[in-house]
Structures are given as structure tokens and as C-alpha cells.
C-alpha positions as CSV (number, residue, x, y, z in Angstrom):
1,M,0.0,0.0,0.0
2,T,1.2,3.5,-0.8
3,Q,2.0,5.8,2.0
4,N,-0.2,8.8,2.7
5,S,1.1,12.4,2.6
6,I,-0.4,15.9,3.1
7,R,-1.2,18.4,0.4
8,T,-2.2,22.0,1.0
9,V,-5.7,22.6,-0.3
10,R,-6.7,26.3,-0.9
11,A,-8.5,26.4,-4.2
12,V,-10.5,23.5,-5.7
13,T,-12.6,22.7,-8.7
14,V,-15.9,21.1,-7.7
15,V,-17.7,18.9,-10.2
16,T,-21.5,18.5,-9.7
17,N,-24.1,16.5,-11.5
18,P,-26.6,18.7,-13.3
19,R,-29.2,15.9,-13.1
20,A,-28.8,15.4,-9.3
21,G,-30.3,17.2,-6.3
22,H,-28.4,20.2,-4.9
23,E,-28.6,19.6,-1.1
24,V,-25.5,17.5,-0.8
25,A,-23.5,19.8,-3.1
26,D,-24.6,22.9,-1.3
27,A,-23.7,21.4,2.1
28,A,-20.3,20.2,0.9
29,M,-19.4,23.5,-0.8
30,A,-20.5,25.5,2.2
31,R,-18.2,23.4,4.4
32,L,-15.3,23.8,2.1
33,R,-15.7,27.6,2.1
34,A,-16.0,27.6,5.9
35,R,-12.6,25.8,5.9
36,G,-11.1,28.6,3.9
37,V,-11.1,26.8,0.6
38,D,-11.9,28.8,-2.6
39,V,-14.4,26.8,-4.7
40,A,-15.0,26.9,-8.5
41,E,-18.0,24.8,-9.5
42,V,-18.3,22.9,-12.8
43,R,-21.7,21.7,-13.8
44,A,-21.8,20.6,-17.5
45,P,-24.4,18.8,-19.6
46,S,-21.9,16.3,-21.2
47,A,-18.8,14.3,-20.3
48,A,-16.7,16.1,-22.9
49,E,-17.7,19.5,-21.6
50,T,-17.1,18.4,-18.0
51,V,-13.5,17.4,-18.8
52,R,-12.9,20.6,-20.8
53,L,-14.2,22.8,-18.0
54,V,-12.3,20.9,-15.3
55,R,-9.0,21.3,-17.2
56,D,-9.7,25.0,-17.7
57,S,-10.5,25.5,-14.0
58,I,-7.3,23.8,-13.0
59,A,-5.3,26.0,-15.4
60,Q,-7.0,29.1,-13.9
61,G,-5.7,28.2,-10.4
62,H,-8.3,25.9,-8.9
63,G,-6.0,22.9,-9.1
64,D,-5.2,22.0,-5.5
65,A,-7.8,19.3,-5.9
66,V,-10.8,18.3,-8.0
67,V,-13.9,17.3,-6.0
68,C,-16.7,15.1,-7.4
69,I,-20.0,15.6,-5.7
70,G,-21.9,12.6,-7.0
71,G,-21.3,8.9,-7.6
72,D,-18.9,6.6,-9.3
73,G,-20.2,7.6,-12.7
74,L,-19.3,11.2,-12.2
75,I,-15.9,10.2,-10.9
76,N,-15.5,8.1,-14.1
77,V,-16.2,11.2,-16.3
78,T,-13.7,13.2,-14.4
79,L,-10.8,10.7,-14.7
80,D,-9.9,12.0,-18.2
81,A,-9.1,15.4,-16.6
82,V,-7.1,14.2,-13.6
83,A,-5.4,10.8,-14.4
84,H,-1.6,11.1,-14.5
85,T,-1.7,14.8,-13.5
86,G,-1.0,14.5,-9.8
87,V,-4.0,16.7,-9.1
88,P,-5.8,15.0,-6.1
89,L,-9.3,13.8,-6.6
90,G,-11.7,14.2,-3.7
91,M,-15.2,12.9,-3.4
92,V,-18.5,13.8,-1.7
93,P,-20.7,10.7,-2.2
94,A,-24.1,11.4,-3.7
95,G,-24.7,8.5,-6.1
96,T,-26.3,5.1,-6.1
97,G,-23.3,2.9,-5.6
98,N,-20.5,5.1,-4.1
99,D,-18.1,2.2,-4.3
100,L,-14.9,4.1,-4.6
101,A,-15.8,6.3,-1.6
102,R,-16.7,3.1,0.4
103,E,-13.4,1.5,-0.6
104,L,-11.4,4.5,0.6
105,G,-13.3,5.1,3.8
106,V,-14.9,8.3,2.7
107,P,-18.2,9.0,4.6
108,T,-21.1,8.2,2.4
109,E,-23.9,9.9,4.5
110,D,-22.2,13.0,5.7
111,P,-21.3,15.7,3.1
112,A,-19.6,18.0,5.6
113,A,-17.4,15.2,6.9
114,A,-16.4,14.2,3.3
115,A,-15.7,17.9,2.5
116,D,-13.4,18.0,5.6
117,L,-11.3,15.2,4.1
118,V,-10.7,17.4,1.1
119,A,-9.7,20.4,3.2
120,D,-7.4,18.2,5.4
121,G,-5.4,17.3,2.3
122,K,-4.3,13.7,3.0
123,I,-3.5,12.0,-0.3
124,R,-2.8,8.5,-1.5
125,T,-1.9,7.2,-4.9
126,I,-3.9,4.3,-6.5
127,D,-4.1,2.4,-9.7
128,L,-6.6,2.8,-12.5
129,G,-7.8,0.4,-15.2
130,R,-7.7,1.3,-18.9
131,I,-10.1,-0.3,-21.4
132,E,-8.9,-0.5,-25.0
133,P,-11.7,-1.5,-27.3
134,S,-11.0,-3.5,-30.5
135,A,-13.5,-1.9,-32.7
136,P,-12.0,0.7,-35.1
137,G,-12.6,4.3,-34.0
138,S,-13.6,3.3,-30.4
139,T,-12.3,5.5,-27.6
140,P,-10.2,4.1,-24.7
141,M,-11.8,4.5,-21.3
142,W,-10.5,4.8,-17.7
143,F,-12.1,3.1,-14.8
144,V,-11.4,3.0,-11.1
145,T,-13.8,0.4,-9.6
146,V,-15.0,-2.5,-11.7
147,T,-15.6,-3.3,-15.4
148,G,-18.5,-5.7,-15.7
149,T,-19.4,-7.7,-18.8
150,G,-22.4,-10.0,-19.6
151,F,-25.2,-10.4,-17.1
152,D,-23.8,-7.9,-14.6
153,A,-23.4,-5.2,-17.3
154,R,-27.0,-5.7,-18.5
155,V,-28.1,-5.4,-14.8
156,T,-26.1,-2.2,-14.4
157,L,-27.5,-0.7,-17.6
158,R,-31.1,-1.5,-16.6
159,A,-30.5,-0.2,-13.0
160,N,-29.2,3.1,-14.5
161,A,-32.4,3.5,-16.4
162,M,-34.5,3.0,-13.2
163,R,-35.6,5.8,-10.9
164,W,-36.9,3.5,-8.1
165,P,-35.8,1.9,-5.8
166,R,-32.7,3.8,-4.7
167,G,-29.4,2.4,-3.5
168,R,-28.3,-1.2,-3.7
169,L,-31.9,-2.5,-3.9
170,R,-32.1,-1.0,-7.4
171,Y,-29.5,-3.5,-8.6
172,T,-31.3,-6.4,-7.0
173,V,-34.5,-5.5,-8.8
174,A,-32.6,-5.0,-12.1
175,A,-31.0,-8.5,-11.6
176,L,-34.3,-10.2,-11.1
177,A,-35.6,-8.5,-14.3
178,E,-32.5,-9.4,-16.4
179,I,-32.3,-13.0,-15.3
180,S,-35.0,-14.0,-17.8
181,G,-32.9,-12.6,-20.8
182,R,-29.9,-14.0,-22.7
183,F,-27.8,-15.8,-20.2
184,T,-24.7,-17.9,-20.9
185,V,-22.3,-16.9,-23.7
186,P,-18.9,-18.3,-24.8
187,Y,-16.0,-16.3,-23.5
188,R,-12.3,-16.3,-24.2
189,V,-10.1,-14.8,-21.6
190,E,-6.4,-14.1,-22.2
191,L,-4.2,-13.1,-19.2
192,T,-0.9,-11.4,-19.3
193,G,1.3,-11.2,-16.2
194,A,-1.1,-13.5,-14.4
195,V,-0.6,-14.5,-10.8
196,T,-2.6,-16.6,-8.4
197,E,-1.2,-15.6,-5.0
198,G,-3.7,-14.3,-2.5
199,L,-6.9,-15.4,-4.3
200,T,-9.6,-17.2,-2.4
201,N,-10.8,-19.3,-5.3
202,P,-8.1,-19.2,-7.9
203,G,-8.4,-20.4,-11.5
204,T,-5.5,-21.6,-13.6
205,G,-4.0,-20.9,-17.0
206,S,-3.2,-17.8,-19.0
207,E,-5.9,-18.5,-21.6
208,V,-9.4,-19.6,-20.6
209,A,-12.3,-20.6,-22.9
210,T,-15.5,-21.1,-21.1
211,N,-19.3,-20.6,-21.2
212,A,-20.0,-17.9,-18.7
213,V,-22.8,-15.8,-17.3
214,M,-20.6,-12.9,-16.5
215,V,-17.0,-11.8,-16.2
216,A,-16.0,-8.9,-13.9
217,V,-12.6,-7.1,-13.8
218,G,-11.9,-5.3,-10.6
219,N,-9.5,-2.6,-9.5
220,T,-11.6,-2.3,-6.3
221,R,-13.4,-5.1,-4.5
222,T,-16.9,-3.9,-5.0
223,Y,-19.4,-2.4,-7.4
224,G,-23.2,-1.9,-7.5
225,G,-23.3,-0.4,-4.0
226,G,-21.1,-2.8,-2.1
227,M,-21.3,-6.1,-4.0
228,L,-18.0,-7.9,-3.3
229,I,-17.5,-9.2,-6.8
230,C,-13.6,-9.2,-6.6
231,P,-13.1,-9.7,-2.8
232,D,-9.3,-9.9,-2.9
233,A,-8.7,-6.8,-5.2
234,V,-6.2,-4.2,-4.0
235,L,-6.2,-0.6,-5.2
236,D,-2.5,-0.2,-5.5
237,D,-0.9,-3.5,-6.4
238,G,-0.5,-2.9,-10.1
239,L,-2.8,-5.7,-11.0
240,L,-6.5,-6.3,-11.8
241,D,-8.6,-9.1,-10.3
242,L,-10.9,-11.1,-12.5
243,T,-14.0,-13.0,-11.4
244,V,-15.5,-15.5,-13.9
245,V,-19.0,-16.9,-13.2
246,G,-19.3,-19.9,-15.5
247,G,-22.2,-21.8,-17.1
248,L,-24.9,-21.6,-14.5
249,S,-28.6,-22.1,-15.0
250,R,-30.9,-19.3,-14.1
251,V,-32.0,-21.1,-10.9
252,E,-28.4,-21.7,-9.9
253,M,-27.6,-18.0,-10.5
254,L,-30.5,-16.9,-8.4
255,R,-29.2,-19.2,-5.6
256,L,-25.6,-17.9,-6.0
257,L,-26.4,-14.2,-6.2
258,P,-26.5,-13.5,-2.4
259,A,-23.1,-15.3,-1.9
260,L,-21.7,-13.7,-5.0
261,S,-22.6,-10.2,-3.6
262,A,-21.1,-11.0,-0.2
263,G,-17.8,-12.5,-1.6
264,K,-18.6,-15.9,-0.1
265,R,-18.2,-18.4,-2.9
266,Q,-14.7,-19.8,-2.4
267,N,-15.7,-23.4,-3.2
268,H,-18.2,-22.9,-5.9
269,P,-16.9,-24.9,-9.0
270,E,-18.3,-22.3,-11.5
271,V,-16.8,-19.2,-9.9
272,K,-13.1,-18.7,-10.5
273,Q,-10.8,-15.8,-9.8
274,Y,-7.7,-14.6,-11.6
275,R,-5.2,-11.8,-11.2
276,A,-3.3,-10.1,-14.1
277,A,-1.7,-6.9,-15.3
278,E,-3.6,-7.2,-18.7
279,I,-6.8,-9.0,-19.6
280,T,-8.3,-9.5,-23.0
281,L,-12.0,-10.5,-23.1
282,T,-13.8,-11.8,-26.1
283,A,-17.5,-12.8,-26.2
284,P,-20.1,-12.3,-29.0
285,G,-22.1,-9.2,-28.3
286,A,-21.5,-9.1,-24.6
287,P,-22.0,-5.5,-23.2
288,A,-19.6,-3.9,-20.9
289,T,-19.9,-1.2,-18.2
290,A,-17.1,0.6,-16.3
291,D,-17.8,2.3,-13.0
292,G,-21.5,1.8,-13.8
293,E,-21.2,3.6,-17.1
294,P,-21.6,2.1,-20.6
295,A,-18.3,0.9,-22.1
296,G,-19.4,-0.6,-25.4
297,T,-19.2,-4.3,-26.2
298,L,-16.5,-7.0,-26.3
299,P,-13.8,-7.7,-27.4
300,V,-11.7,-5.4,-25.2
301,T,-8.3,-5.4,-23.6
302,I,-8.1,-4.1,-20.1
303,R,-4.8,-3.0,-18.5
304,A,-3.8,-2.0,-15.0
305,V,-2.2,1.4,-14.9
306,P,-0.2,1.7,-11.6
307,S,-0.2,4.9,-9.6
308,A,-2.3,6.7,-12.2
309,L,-4.6,8.6,-9.7
310,T,-4.1,10.6,-6.6
311,V,-7.0,10.6,-4.2
312,L,-7.9,12.5,-1.0
313,V,-8.5,10.0,1.9
314,P,-9.2,9.9,5.6
């Protein structure tokens, strides 16, 4: 694990979600100002405009930190502006999943306390994942939590379109709705720099061909509001964890979902874990999501990018 250090924070760029409520943002920005921090707010209608405005704000002197007031999806959008820059990323959780905040120990129900972490300036360096699509003209994409493909990607896309219920229950409802759709597809998984140490349910081999319900690639342990899909993942080990859920029937998947969510499936024969620096996934028409955002369809190559992001932590 990387060692924490302290950064002076006097002027920050705050990124808010134009589609979200303003109470959390108002409380967080008021706390930052009360701590003597100069705040410049960015609220843009598109990802590209958000990145442009954040870069402009940093260049104009509000680059002691960039603060996302929202969920993992808003953080994902902001990664293009802060990855590899050394500008610390802070977060005030206000999304559905908030998995990165949970992983780092950032308070998820107290905007003022989360804002205090920004003002305190304690930083840590973590890895990112980089998705390289195979389709001509496709754009590479950063992610910081989990890239899901297959069933879990379809669940995430459905959950994103829902307005009720809120929180983790939304993913449960979406999973029950998606379980009647297309299920098992043939995957080919190619691993580069593969290791097995420290995995609770390790698979073997650097190339795996299997019928699978879903394949998840984790930089963090959780997604979907705390689902422990990659329970052994470490944010700063220079590697990605891979969980492959094999050819289960719908009934078997329903039975497995609670254990899969809780990370308790060490002995299940159809669930295997791998760890690698680079992973290539191929499956016909399987959708992908990254940090809960659409990430196209397979095939893709996913790489661990060590020490690519600086974050503000407790």
C-alpha cells in the first residue's frame, strides 16, 4: 500500500451533476468555504464538456484538488481530466453505488465530513484500469472500480435507467428483471502477467475458454453499491482481479447471487478468480460497463495502470 502524505488545499474545482439534487452539493461547498477553501463549480451537460471545464479550471488556479459531488459515474467522467496529472481527486458521495468512496473510507452519508477530508489534504496514490476496445474508431476509457461484462453489465444498464428503488436494492430489482434474458455466452479470456497468490478461489492458466454468465474485472473489491465481486482486489498492487462466473442455469444463478454479492463463494466450482496486469475479453455481443457507465461491447483489452490517480482520503 502506498504511504499517505499531506497536500495544502486552498483552491479547488468542484464537479457536480446537473441531473442530481443540490442539497449535498450545497452542504459540501459551504463546508469547504467555511474551511477557507476557494471553490469553483463545474456543472456541465456532457462528459466532454465536463472534462474541458475541469481542465480550464485547474489551469486558472483551482487545481489544488478536483472534488466530485456525485457517484462513481461522475468520478469516471472526471478521470480523463485528472489521471496522471497528480491533481488529487476528492469525493463527496451522492450517487447510487459510491463504491470508490466506500473502498477508501470516505463518509457516504455526511457531506460535511467528506468535505473536511478534502480540506485536510491527506493524499494517496492508487491504480486505474484502462479499457482498450478492439472496434475501429472506439475510444479508450479509464475506470477506477470494476468493469463488468455480460449479465452484470446488463443489470447495471437496466439499473441506470430505473428511478426506483434507490441504492443497492435497485441493482437487486434489475438483476431479477434481467435473469430471464440472454444468459450464458462463450467467453475467451487471455491473461498477461497472471498471478494466483492471495486469491480465495483461484483459477489456472493464462488463456481460458468457457461458457460464462458474466466476467468482472476489478480494480476495487466492490461495485453496485457494495457487492463484493472481486473480494481480494487491492487498489495499488499494479494488477486487476478477474471473477468469472461460469455456465450456471438461471435457478443456480439466483441461488448464488447472495453469496456472490457477499464475496462468499470460495468453493463454488463455477466461480473462478484470476489476477493479471492485462486481460483480453472476447464474447459475442456481450455488453460492458465501467464504474457503472456504458463501455461498449466486447472484445476489449483491459490494463492495470499503476499509480495513475491521486485521491484524498481519511
